BAPAKE-171920 format. One line per field, with one value per residue (C-alpha): residue number from 0; residue in one letter; x, y, z. Coordinates in nm, 2 decimals, always signed. Layout:
BEGIN
num	c(NUM	...)
residuo	c(A	...)
c1	c(X	...)
c2	c(Y	...)
c3	c(Z	...)
END
This chain:
BEGIN
num	c(0	1	2	3	4	5	6	7	8	9	10	11	12	13	14	15	16	17	18	19	20	21	22	23	24	25	26	27	28	29	30	31	32	33	34	35	36	37	38	39	40	41	42	43	44	45	46	47	48	49	50	51	52	53	54	55	56	57	58	59	60	61	62	63	64	65	66	67	68	69	70	71	72	73	74	75	76	77	78	79	80	81	82	83	84	85	86	87	88	89	90	91	92	93	94	95	96	97	98	99	100	101	102	103	104	105	106	107	108	109	110	111	112	113	114	115	116	117	118	119	120	121	122	123	124	125	126	127	128	129	130	131	132	133	134	135	136	137	138	139	140	141	142	143	144	145	146	147	148	149	150	151	152	153	154	155	156	157	158	159	160	161	162	163	164	165	166	167	168	169	170	171	172	173	174	175	176	177	178	179	180	181	182	183	184	185	186	187	188	189	190	191	192	193	194	195	196	197	198	199	200	201	202	203	204	205	206	207	208	209	210	211	212	213	214	215	216	217	218	219	220	221	222	223	224	225	226	227	228	229	230	231	232	233	234	235	236	237	238	239	240	241	242	243	244	245	246	247	248	249	250	251	252	253	254	255	256	257	258	259	260	261	262	263	264	265	266	267	268	269	270	271	272	273	274	275	276	277	278	279	280	281	282	283	284	285	286	287	288	289	290	291	292	293	294	295	296	297	298	299	300	301	302	303	304	305	306	307	308	309	310	311	312	313	314	315	316	317	318	319	320	321	322	323	324	325	326	327	328	329	330	331	332	333	334	335	336	337	338	339	340	341	342	343	344	345	346	347	348	349	350	351	352	353	354	355	356	357	358	359	360	361	362	363	364	365	366	367	368	369	370	371	372	373	374	375	376	377	378	379	380	381	382	383	384	385	386	387	388	389	390	391	392	393	394	395	396	397	398	399	400	401	402	403	404	405	406	407	408	409	410	411	412	413	414	415	416	417	418	419	420	421	422	423	424	425	426	427	428	429	430	431	432	433	434	435	436	437	438	439	440	441	442	443	444	445	446	447	448	449	450	451	452	453	454	455	456	457	458	459	460	461	462	463	464	465	466	467	468	469	470	471	472	473	474	475	476	477	478	479	480	481	482	483	484	485	486	487	488	489	490	491	492	493	494	495	496	497	498	499	500	501	502	503	504	505	506	507	508	509	510	511	512	513	514	515	516	517	518	519	520	521	522	523	524	525	526	527	528	529	530	531	532	533	534	535	536	537	538	539	540	541	542	543	544	545	546	547	548	549	550	551	552)
residuo	c(M	S	T	T	T	P	T	K	D	S	P	S	K	M	E	K	T	P	N	S	D	T	E	S	P	P	T	K	L	L	N	S	S	R	R	T	I	R	G	L	P	W	F	L	L	T	T	S	I	S	L	T	M	F	I	Y	A	L	D	N	T	I	T	A	D	L	V	P	A	I	A	T	S	F	S	S	V	S	L	L	P	W	L	S	V	G	F	Q	V	G	A	F	I	A	L	L	P	I	T	K	L	Y	S	K	F	N	A	K	V	V	Y	L	T	N	V	V	L	F	M	G	A	S	A	I	C	G	A	A	P	S	M	D	A	M	I	V	G	R	V	L	L	G	V	S	G	S	A	I	Y	C	G	I	L	F	L	V	T	V	L	C	E	E	G	E	R	G	L	Y	I	S	L	A	G	A	V	W	G	V	G	T	V	L	G	P	V	V	G	G	A	F	E	R	V	D	W	R	W	A	F	Y	I	N	I	V	I	G	G	V	A	A	P	V	C	W	W	V	L	P	G	F	D	P	L	E	G	G	E	T	K	V	E	W	R	E	R	W	R	G	F	D	G	V	G	T	V	L	F	T	A	W	S	V	C	L	V	M	G	I	N	F	G	D	V	L	Y	P	W	G	S	W	Q	I	V	V	L	F	V	V	G	G	L	S	L	V	A	F	A	V	Q	Q	R	Y	S	W	W	T	T	T	A	E	R	L	Y	P	A	Q	L	L	R	N	R	E	A	D	L	L	A	L	S	A	I	C	S	N	M	A	I	F	I	P	I	F	Y	I	P	V	Y	F	Q	F	T	R	G	D	S	A	I	V	A	A	V	R	L	L	P	L	I	A	I	V	S	V	A	L	V	G	Q	G	F	F	L	V	R	L	G	Y	Y	W	P	W	Y	T	V	G	A	S	L	G	L	A	G	N	V	M	L	Y	A	A	D	I	N	T	S	E	A	Y	I	Y	G	A	E	V	L	I	G	F	G	L	G	I	Y	N	Q	A	G	Y	T	V	I	Y	K	V	I	N	P	A	D	A	G	Y	A	L	P	F	M	M	V	A	Q	Y	L	G	V	T	F	G	L	S	I	A	G	A	A	F	I	N	D	A	K	N	S	L	A	A	L	L	P	A	F	T	D	D	Q	L	T	S	L	I	S	G	T	S	D	S	A	L	E	L	V	P	E	E	L	R	G	A	V	I	V	A	I	V	D	G	L	R	K	V	F	I	P	A	F	A	G	A	A	V	C	L	G	I	S	A	V	L	S	K	K	R	V	F	T	S	E	D	S	G	A	A	V	V	G)
c1	c(-4.37	-4.26	-3.89	-3.94	-3.76	-3.97	-4.12	-4.27	-4.62	-4.55	-4.31	-4.44	-4.28	-3.95	-3.70	-3.82	-3.47	-3.23	-2.88	-2.92	-2.62	-2.81	-3.17	-3.30	-3.35	-3.73	-3.72	-3.59	-3.90	-4.12	-3.98	-4.13	-4.43	-4.59	-4.71	-4.60	-4.84	-5.19	-5.52	-5.57	-5.23	-5.28	-5.63	-5.49	-5.21	-5.43	-5.68	-5.41	-5.25	-5.58	-5.64	-5.31	-5.42	-5.77	-5.63	-5.41	-5.70	-5.91	-5.67	-5.66	-6.00	-6.08	-6.01	-6.29	-6.54	-6.31	-6.19	-6.44	-6.36	-5.98	-6.02	-6.20	-5.94	-5.64	-5.77	-5.56	-5.80	-5.51	-5.32	-5.61	-5.50	-5.21	-5.43	-5.47	-5.16	-4.93	-5.07	-5.03	-4.68	-4.57	-4.72	-4.58	-4.22	-4.18	-4.29	-3.96	-3.73	-3.94	-3.96	-3.58	-3.57	-3.79	-3.53	-3.24	-3.37	-3.58	-3.93	-4.10	-3.89	-3.94	-4.32	-4.37	-4.14	-4.37	-4.69	-4.53	-4.44	-4.80	-4.92	-4.68	-4.79	-5.15	-5.06	-4.90	-5.21	-5.44	-5.25	-5.14	-5.13	-5.11	-5.17	-4.79	-4.78	-5.08	-4.92	-4.61	-4.82	-5.01	-4.69	-4.56	-4.89	-4.85	-4.49	-4.56	-4.89	-4.73	-4.47	-4.74	-4.92	-4.59	-4.50	-4.84	-4.80	-4.46	-4.55	-4.85	-4.62	-4.35	-4.57	-4.86	-4.86	-4.89	-5.23	-5.37	-5.15	-5.39	-5.69	-5.49	-5.37	-5.73	-5.84	-5.60	-5.75	-6.09	-6.00	-5.83	-6.16	-6.38	-6.15	-6.13	-6.51	-6.55	-6.30	-6.55	-6.80	-6.56	-6.42	-6.78	-6.87	-6.57	-6.62	-6.95	-6.76	-6.38	-6.22	-5.89	-6.01	-6.03	-5.65	-5.62	-5.84	-5.54	-5.34	-5.60	-5.63	-5.27	-5.21	-5.44	-5.28	-4.91	-4.84	-5.02	-4.80	-4.49	-4.56	-4.71	-4.53	-4.22	-3.90	-3.79	-3.45	-3.38	-3.01	-2.94	-2.98	-2.85	-2.55	-2.49	-2.49	-2.49	-2.38	-2.59	-2.31	-2.32	-2.70	-2.68	-2.39	-2.51	-2.84	-2.94	-2.93	-2.91	-3.21	-3.40	-3.34	-3.42	-3.75	-3.85	-3.78	-4.00	-4.28	-4.31	-4.29	-4.54	-4.79	-4.78	-4.79	-5.10	-5.28	-5.21	-5.25	-5.52	-5.60	-5.32	-5.15	-5.25	-5.13	-4.89	-4.75	-4.37	-4.45	-4.63	-4.40	-4.09	-4.26	-4.33	-3.99	-3.80	-4.04	-3.99	-3.61	-3.59	-3.81	-3.59	-3.26	-3.42	-3.50	-3.16	-2.99	-3.19	-3.15	-2.76	-2.74	-2.53	-2.39	-2.56	-2.58	-2.84	-2.94	-2.95	-3.12	-3.43	-3.66	-3.66	-3.62	-3.52	-3.88	-3.96	-3.80	-4.09	-4.39	-4.64	-4.51	-4.54	-4.90	-4.99	-4.83	-4.99	-5.34	-5.26	-5.21	-5.53	-5.76	-5.66	-5.77	-6.10	-6.18	-6.06	-6.20	-6.55	-6.47	-6.36	-6.61	-6.96	-6.99	-6.92	-7.19	-7.44	-7.34	-7.41	-7.72	-7.89	-7.76	-7.61	-7.37	-7.03	-7.14	-7.46	-7.28	-7.01	-7.29	-7.43	-7.10	-7.15	-7.31	-6.98	-6.76	-6.97	-6.97	-6.59	-6.50	-6.69	-6.54	-6.18	-6.20	-6.38	-6.11	-5.83	-6.00	-6.09	-5.82	-5.55	-5.82	-5.93	-5.58	-5.62	-5.61	-5.69	-6.07	-6.08	-5.94	-6.16	-6.50	-6.39	-6.26	-6.59	-6.81	-6.58	-6.59	-6.98	-7.01	-6.78	-6.95	-7.27	-7.13	-6.99	-7.34	-7.51	-7.63	-7.82	-8.14	-8.01	-8.19	-8.02	-8.09	-7.90	-7.59	-7.63	-7.64	-7.30	-7.16	-7.25	-7.09	-6.77	-6.75	-6.79	-6.59	-6.29	-6.31	-6.24	-5.90	-5.78	-5.55	-5.49	-5.15	-5.00	-5.07	-5.01	-4.68	-4.49	-4.59	-4.47	-4.13	-3.81	-3.84	-3.48	-3.64	-3.95	-3.82	-3.86	-4.22	-4.39	-4.23	-4.28	-4.66	-4.67	-4.52	-4.78	-5.08	-4.96	-4.90	-5.26	-5.41	-5.20	-5.18	-5.53	-5.68	-5.46	-5.55	-5.93	-5.92	-5.74	-5.99	-6.30	-6.17	-6.05	-6.36	-6.60	-6.41	-6.42	-6.79	-6.87	-6.64	-6.87	-7.18	-7.04	-6.80	-6.80	-6.68	-6.32	-6.10	-6.12	-6.50	-6.51	-6.29	-6.50	-6.80	-6.65	-6.45	-6.72	-6.47	-6.74	-7.10	-7.22	-7.05	-7.37	-7.57	-7.37	-7.49	-7.81	-8.10	-8.19	-7.84	-7.81	-7.96	-7.73	-7.43	-7.51	-7.55	-7.21	-7.03	-7.20	-7.11	-6.75	-6.76	-6.86	-6.52	-6.34	-6.48	-6.32	-5.97	-6.18	-6.34	-6.04	-5.84	-6.10	-6.08	-5.70	-5.75	-6.00	-5.75	-5.46	-5.68	-5.69	-5.32	-5.25	-5.12	-5.40	-5.20	-5.29	-5.03	-5.17	-5.17	-5.33	-5.02	-5.08	-5.44	-5.42	-5.69	-5.65	-5.59	-5.77	-5.67)
c2	c(+4.22	+4.54	+4.57	+4.86	+4.85	+4.66	+4.83	+4.72	+4.74	+4.61	+4.32	+4.17	+4.45	+4.28	+4.19	+3.86	+3.75	+3.73	+3.59	+3.22	+3.15	+3.29	+3.17	+2.87	+2.58	+2.58	+2.96	+2.89	+2.73	+3.00	+3.23	+3.01	+3.19	+2.92	+2.57	+2.31	+2.04	+2.11	+1.95	+1.58	+1.51	+1.78	+1.65	+1.30	+1.42	+1.64	+1.37	+1.12	+1.35	+1.42	+1.05	+1.02	+1.32	+1.15	+0.81	+1.00	+1.21	+0.90	+0.72	+1.00	+0.92	+0.56	+0.41	+0.59	+0.33	+0.03	+0.07	-0.20	-0.44	-0.39	-0.42	-0.75	-0.89	-0.82	-0.80	-0.50	-0.23	-0.04	+0.01	+0.14	+0.52	+0.44	+0.39	+0.77	+0.89	+0.68	+0.83	+1.19	+1.12	+0.98	+1.26	+1.55	+1.42	+1.35	+1.72	+1.91	+1.64	+1.55	+1.92	+1.90	+1.61	+1.78	+2.06	+1.82	+1.54	+1.50	+1.59	+1.34	+1.05	+1.16	+1.19	+0.86	+0.67	+0.78	+0.68	+0.32	+0.34	+0.45	+0.15	-0.08	+0.06	+0.00	-0.36	-0.38	-0.26	-0.48	-0.79	-0.71	-1.02	-0.81	-0.47	-0.40	-0.45	-0.24	+0.04	+0.01	+0.03	+0.35	+0.53	+0.45	+0.57	+0.89	+0.94	+0.85	+1.04	+1.36	+1.32	+1.28	+1.60	+1.79	+1.67	+1.77	+2.13	+2.14	+2.03	+2.27	+2.54	+2.48	+2.35	+2.60	+2.96	+3.23	+3.33	+2.97	+2.85	+2.94	+2.76	+2.43	+2.45	+2.52	+2.22	+2.01	+2.14	+2.06	+1.70	+1.67	+1.78	+1.54	+1.25	+1.33	+1.31	+1.02	+0.83	+0.69	+0.62	+0.41	+0.24	+0.16	+0.03	-0.21	-0.31	-0.47	-0.70	-0.72	-0.42	-0.51	-0.40	-0.04	-0.04	-0.25	-0.01	+0.23	-0.02	-0.03	+0.35	+0.42	+0.14	+0.34	+0.69	+0.60	+0.49	+0.79	+1.02	+0.83	+0.89	+1.24	+1.42	+1.59	+1.53	+1.84	+1.84	+2.16	+2.11	+2.04	+2.25	+2.21	+1.99	+2.02	+1.68	+1.64	+1.34	+1.17	+1.23	+1.61	+1.61	+1.46	+1.69	+1.95	+1.77	+1.88	+1.55	+1.70	+1.92	+1.62	+1.43	+1.71	+1.78	+1.41	+1.40	+1.70	+1.62	+1.25	+1.33	+1.62	+1.47	+1.13	+1.31	+1.52	+1.21	+0.96	+1.17	+1.01	+0.78	+0.51	+0.67	+0.92	+1.28	+1.26	+0.92	+0.91	+0.82	+1.13	+1.35	+1.21	+1.27	+1.63	+1.69	+1.53	+1.70	+2.04	+2.02	+1.89	+2.18	+2.42	+2.25	+2.25	+2.62	+2.71	+2.48	+2.63	+2.99	+2.95	+2.69	+2.46	+2.16	+2.29	+2.62	+2.89	+2.75	+2.38	+2.40	+2.22	+2.50	+2.82	+3.04	+3.35	+3.38	+3.46	+3.81	+3.89	+4.02	+3.96	+3.60	+3.55	+3.67	+3.43	+3.14	+3.22	+3.25	+2.92	+2.75	+2.89	+2.85	+2.49	+2.44	+2.62	+2.40	+2.05	+2.03	+2.07	+1.83	+1.56	+1.62	+1.71	+1.35	+1.25	+1.48	+1.32	+0.96	+1.05	+1.26	+1.09	+0.74	+0.76	+0.52	+0.65	+0.63	+0.84	+1.07	+1.14	+1.19	+1.48	+1.66	+1.68	+2.04	+2.17	+1.98	+2.10	+2.46	+2.45	+2.28	+2.55	+2.83	+2.70	+2.69	+3.02	+3.17	+3.02	+3.18	+3.52	+3.61	+3.70	+3.89	+4.10	+4.19	+4.23	+3.94	+4.10	+4.10	+3.72	+3.68	+3.94	+3.80	+3.43	+3.47	+3.63	+3.35	+3.08	+3.23	+3.26	+2.89	+2.76	+2.95	+2.81	+2.45	+2.53	+2.65	+2.34	+2.07	+1.73	+1.88	+2.13	+2.09	+1.95	+2.25	+2.46	+2.22	+2.25	+2.62	+2.62	+2.40	+2.64	+2.93	+2.74	+2.59	+2.93	+3.12	+2.90	+2.80	+3.14	+3.20	+2.86	+2.79	+3.15	+3.18	+2.94	+3.19	+3.52	+3.40	+3.44	+3.81	+3.91	+3.75	+3.82	+3.61	+3.47	+3.30	+3.16	+2.81	+2.82	+2.94	+2.61	+2.43	+2.74	+2.75	+2.36	+2.35	+2.61	+2.41	+2.08	+2.24	+2.36	+2.03	+1.80	+1.99	+2.13	+1.79	+1.66	+1.92	+1.89	+1.52	+1.54	+1.80	+1.58	+1.25	+1.39	+1.62	+1.33	+1.07	+1.28	+1.34	+0.97	+0.86	+1.06	+0.90	+0.55	+0.49	+0.11	+0.14	+0.06	+0.32	+0.09	+0.08	+0.46	+0.50	+0.24	+0.46	+0.76	+0.63	+0.38	+0.10	-0.15	-0.17	-0.30	-0.05	+0.17	-0.15	-0.20	+0.14	+0.12	+0.23	+0.51	+0.66	+0.64	+0.98	+1.14	+0.96	+1.10	+1.46	+1.42	+1.31	+1.57	+1.84	+1.72	+1.72	+2.09	+2.18	+2.07	+2.38	+2.62	+2.61	+2.61	+2.94	+3.07	+2.99	+3.18	+3.47	+3.50	+3.49	+3.79	+3.98	+3.90	+4.03	+4.37	+4.41	+4.24	+4.45	+4.67	+4.71	+4.54	+4.26	+4.11	+4.29	+4.25	+4.05	+3.80	+3.76	+3.63	+3.37	+3.06	+2.77	+2.45	+2.24)
c3	c(+8.37	+8.50	+8.63	+8.86	+9.20	+9.46	+9.74	+10.06	+9.94	+9.58	+9.61	+9.29	+9.08	+9.09	+8.82	+8.68	+8.55	+8.83	+8.77	+8.71	+8.95	+9.25	+9.19	+9.36	+9.08	+9.05	+8.98	+8.64	+8.52	+8.68	+8.42	+8.13	+7.98	+7.79	+7.87	+7.61	+7.67	+7.54	+7.41	+7.48	+7.63	+7.88	+7.97	+8.02	+8.23	+8.47	+8.50	+8.58	+8.84	+8.99	+9.05	+9.23	+9.45	+9.50	+9.65	+9.87	+10.00	+10.02	+10.25	+10.48	+10.60	+10.46	+10.79	+10.96	+10.88	+10.89	+11.25	+11.38	+11.11	+11.16	+11.54	+11.50	+11.24	+11.46	+11.82	+11.89	+12.01	+12.21	+11.87	+11.68	+11.73	+11.51	+11.20	+11.19	+11.38	+11.18	+10.86	+10.99	+11.13	+10.80	+10.59	+10.81	+10.85	+10.46	+10.38	+10.40	+10.28	+9.99	+9.88	+9.88	+9.67	+9.41	+9.40	+9.35	+9.13	+8.82	+8.95	+8.71	+8.87	+9.22	+9.18	+9.00	+9.24	+9.53	+9.33	+9.31	+9.67	+9.76	+9.56	+9.75	+10.08	+9.98	+9.91	+10.26	+10.42	+10.22	+10.29	+10.64	+10.86	+11.18	+11.33	+11.32	+10.95	+10.91	+11.11	+10.89	+10.58	+10.71	+10.79	+10.43	+10.29	+10.47	+10.36	+9.99	+9.98	+10.11	+9.84	+9.58	+9.71	+9.71	+9.36	+9.22	+9.35	+9.23	+8.88	+8.86	+8.96	+8.69	+8.41	+8.42	+8.29	+8.55	+8.48	+8.52	+8.81	+9.07	+8.88	+8.87	+9.23	+9.33	+9.13	+9.31	+9.65	+9.54	+9.44	+9.78	+9.95	+9.76	+9.84	+10.21	+10.22	+10.03	+10.22	+10.48	+10.22	+10.02	+10.33	+10.44	+10.11	+10.09	+10.47	+10.37	+10.13	+10.23	+10.41	+10.25	+9.91	+10.05	+10.02	+9.72	+9.51	+9.53	+9.32	+9.06	+9.04	+9.05	+8.79	+8.55	+8.63	+8.66	+8.29	+8.16	+8.37	+8.27	+7.89	+7.89	+8.20	+8.07	+8.29	+8.48	+8.64	+8.82	+8.84	+8.48	+8.16	+7.80	+7.81	+8.19	+8.37	+8.75	+8.92	+9.19	+9.44	+9.36	+9.40	+9.76	+9.86	+10.11	+10.18	+10.54	+10.71	+11.06	+11.00	+10.86	+11.18	+11.42	+11.21	+11.22	+11.60	+11.69	+11.45	+11.56	+11.93	+11.94	+11.71	+11.91	+12.25	+12.15	+12.00	+12.26	+12.57	+12.78	+12.49	+12.52	+12.81	+13.11	+13.05	+13.35	+13.24	+13.17	+12.81	+12.73	+12.94	+12.74	+12.42	+12.49	+12.64	+12.36	+12.10	+12.26	+12.29	+11.94	+11.79	+11.96	+11.84	+11.49	+11.50	+11.62	+11.37	+11.08	+11.19	+11.19	+10.91	+11.13	+10.94	+10.63	+10.41	+10.38	+10.03	+10.15	+10.49	+10.52	+10.60	+10.39	+10.71	+10.49	+10.39	+10.75	+10.72	+10.47	+10.66	+10.40	+10.35	+10.73	+10.71	+10.44	+10.62	+10.94	+10.77	+10.59	+10.93	+11.09	+10.77	+10.74	+11.10	+11.03	+10.73	+10.83	+11.17	+11.05	+10.77	+11.01	+11.30	+11.12	+11.03	+11.39	+11.51	+11.29	+11.39	+11.76	+11.72	+11.44	+11.48	+11.13	+10.98	+10.88	+10.52	+10.56	+10.81	+10.53	+10.26	+10.49	+10.43	+10.06	+10.09	+10.24	+9.99	+9.69	+9.79	+9.88	+9.54	+9.35	+9.56	+9.53	+9.15	+9.13	+9.36	+9.15	+8.82	+8.96	+9.21	+8.94	+8.73	+9.01	+9.12	+9.48	+9.74	+10.08	+10.01	+9.96	+10.31	+10.48	+10.33	+10.35	+10.71	+10.81	+10.67	+10.80	+11.16	+11.14	+11.02	+11.29	+11.57	+11.46	+11.49	+11.84	+11.94	+11.82	+12.06	+12.03	+11.92	+11.65	+11.32	+11.01	+10.81	+11.07	+11.04	+10.65	+10.68	+10.87	+10.61	+10.34	+10.51	+10.59	+10.25	+10.06	+10.31	+10.34	+9.99	+9.85	+10.02	+10.17	+9.86	+9.77	+9.95	+9.68	+9.42	+9.61	+9.76	+9.44	+9.41	+9.76	+9.77	+9.57	+9.24	+9.34	+9.64	+9.44	+9.46	+9.85	+9.83	+9.79	+10.09	+10.30	+10.23	+10.24	+10.59	+10.72	+10.55	+10.72	+11.04	+11.04	+10.94	+11.14	+11.47	+11.43	+11.39	+11.67	+11.93	+11.83	+11.86	+12.21	+12.34	+12.22	+12.36	+12.69	+12.76	+12.66	+12.86	+13.18	+13.14	+13.07	+13.36	+13.60	+13.44	+13.42	+13.70	+13.65	+13.28	+13.21	+13.03	+12.71	+12.72	+12.75	+12.45	+12.25	+12.32	+12.20	+11.90	+11.77	+11.79	+11.90	+11.77	+12.11	+12.33	+12.36	+12.44	+12.76	+12.89	+13.11	+12.90	+13.14	+13.09	+12.72	+12.65	+12.91	+12.76	+12.40	+12.54	+12.71	+12.40	+12.18	+12.45	+12.42	+12.04	+12.05	+12.20	+11.87	+11.70	+11.94	+11.76	+11.42	+11.49	+11.67	+11.35	+11.14	+11.38	+11.34	+10.96	+10.99	+11.20	+10.95	+10.66	+10.81	+10.79	+10.46	+10.18	+10.00	+9.70	+9.35	+9.29	+8.98	+8.66	+8.32	+8.21	+8.49	+8.40	+8.07	+7.97	+8.16	+7.92	+8.03	+7.72)
END
């Protein structure tokens, strides 16, 4: 690589060999030019790692078709929102602490430990004797699943050559998308036999993948090199415990407040008010503590705040937040649209999402391969955001009578548009920051991605449920709050049968009209991405050295 002095427009042309005493630990492996695992071992490793990504993605949505069965088994309808919220909360709060663990301990050990934990959490859910046990299992699934996701991106970053890194990151994103869509299909299939096997299947898949990873995956200890040995006590020294507590507090409170408002508790209830107040204060405290590195150091603080001083990195992170809102909201709510307008089961409705997933998977892989070879990244954001915006606006304009072809057309636009730039930031970020900060790039981008997914879906869900409930309450004044919730969420197969026949059409129209509101944050996110693309650097950041042939074996 060139060693010319970096400029504002060409931050990638920075010295690739900073002093090893000042660089963050993972940066050292980024300087490695050749991948050491090839051929059959590499194929087995990437397949096994992809399987662990698949079961995490699967569990993200697998409860969609299991809600009625679980509600019947435990008679706990009021706690059903925890099936999804518990998973979201667990995944989000684990994100930053886990990325710190990957920078302090052997990545292979951290990754495989969480694969085993994920299998254990699956066993808890499968054998759960009560809803409380199920919730604990779902939270643990979120925590360990998030750690698996972090580990996979970390391992791809440190194992792959620079020219192929984007391809394998995109492949991981494609596996995630396929697993997310197949979640309701797999859950629905097992619900017809025994819903508990929807969780036990993780143990089977993980039991196949984990041994392969154990034998093939090389150990990578970011703190050791040569004869250097670091004791466990030294590894834990400086860990940002205060930041972890504050991050957990605001994450849990705000996610719960958004999801439970007017679902478990009225918006004005003391429970929701306390959640937002504590969450807001914790967020402010976390921001101040991270800014001034109180009770920690700049190198050890939980969030890599120093990257916020980099304008281009900020733009990439904001785009990641918005693009994930623009892609995941349609993924979650297009099947819901078909369930209400066509009377589809969750399985059939999920199958209708296959055009989007097929297109986005191909687009992700294509972007991963061609981005480095074309050299410029801003065109991917411009074209992709334009198509994603058009597709989400189309979904917002849909109603109960909209044709299936129209929805499929929107899926194609969203899939191709978001697919060609949604994961690009993970590759580009290393070219726009100082190489000495490369070890902080992954958590920086992952926080942005999780913010977009977690809070985008939370806001969309709250908008849908509250709008639909208000409309239904006017149509069905005799219905209780629980009955209205059952109508919207589908927790009871007989809920619609309780509605007078002459009102059923109006009820469906009211629900679908409320459903349209979820696409407002989706197309708003795509619009923000389009605006960002206009001010991204127009310089070529990838050179012929970066674009060497990607090795797939």
